[in-house]
C-alpha positions in Angstrom: 27.5 92.8 23.7 24.8 90.6 25.5 25.6 88.2 28.2 23.9 85.4 29.1 22.5 85.3 32.6 20.0 82.6 33.2 17.1 80.7 31.7 13.4 80.3 33.2 11.7 76.7 33.0 8.5 78.2 31.4 8.4 77.8 27.6 5.7 78.3 24.9 5.1 76.8 21.4 5.4 78.8 18.3 5.2 77.4 14.9 8.0 75.1 14.5 9.7 75.7 17.7 9.8 76.1 21.5 10.9 79.3 23.3 12.1 80.0 26.5 12.6 83.1 28.6 16.4 84.0 28.8 17.6 86.8 30.9 20.5 88.8 29.5 23.0 91.2 30.4 24.1 94.0 28.1 27.3 95.9 27.9 26.2 98.1 30.9 24.8 95.1 33.1 21.6 96.0 32.9 19.3 92.8 33.1 16.5 92.0 30.5 14.5 89.3 29.2 13.9 88.3 25.9 12.5 85.1 23.8 15.1 82.3 22.6 14.6 79.0 20.8 15.0 76.3 23.0 14.2 73.5 20.4 13.2 73.4 17.0 10.3 71.4 15.9 9.4 71.4 12.0 11.4 72.1 9.1 13.6 75.2 8.8 14.6 77.0 5.6 17.8 79.0 4.4 17.4 80.7 1.0 14.7 78.3 -0.1 16.4 75.1 1.1 15.4 72.7 3.8 17.8 73.2 6.8 18.5 72.1 10.3 19.9 74.6 12.1 22.3 74.7 15.0 21.0 76.6 18.4 24.0 77.5 19.3 27.5 78.2 17.6 30.6 79.9 17.8 30.1 82.1 15.0 27.4 83.6 12.6 29.0 81.5 9.7 29.0 78.6 11.9 25.2 79.5 13.0 24.1 79.9 9.2 26.4 76.8 7.5 23.9 74.3 5.8 
């Protein structure tokens, strides 16, 4: 399991999304940085259908729900 620790204010743009550095902790308490989607800019697709994704959800099923 990974635990959220903090974000950095710097952001970059990739095709269709803004990414923001996020510091997280693993189960052993080690810190590391990942790129996380901060906002979506363009259309997203899931199983070939246009989809408006949630950025945060309480479960994988909720995150993937259309």
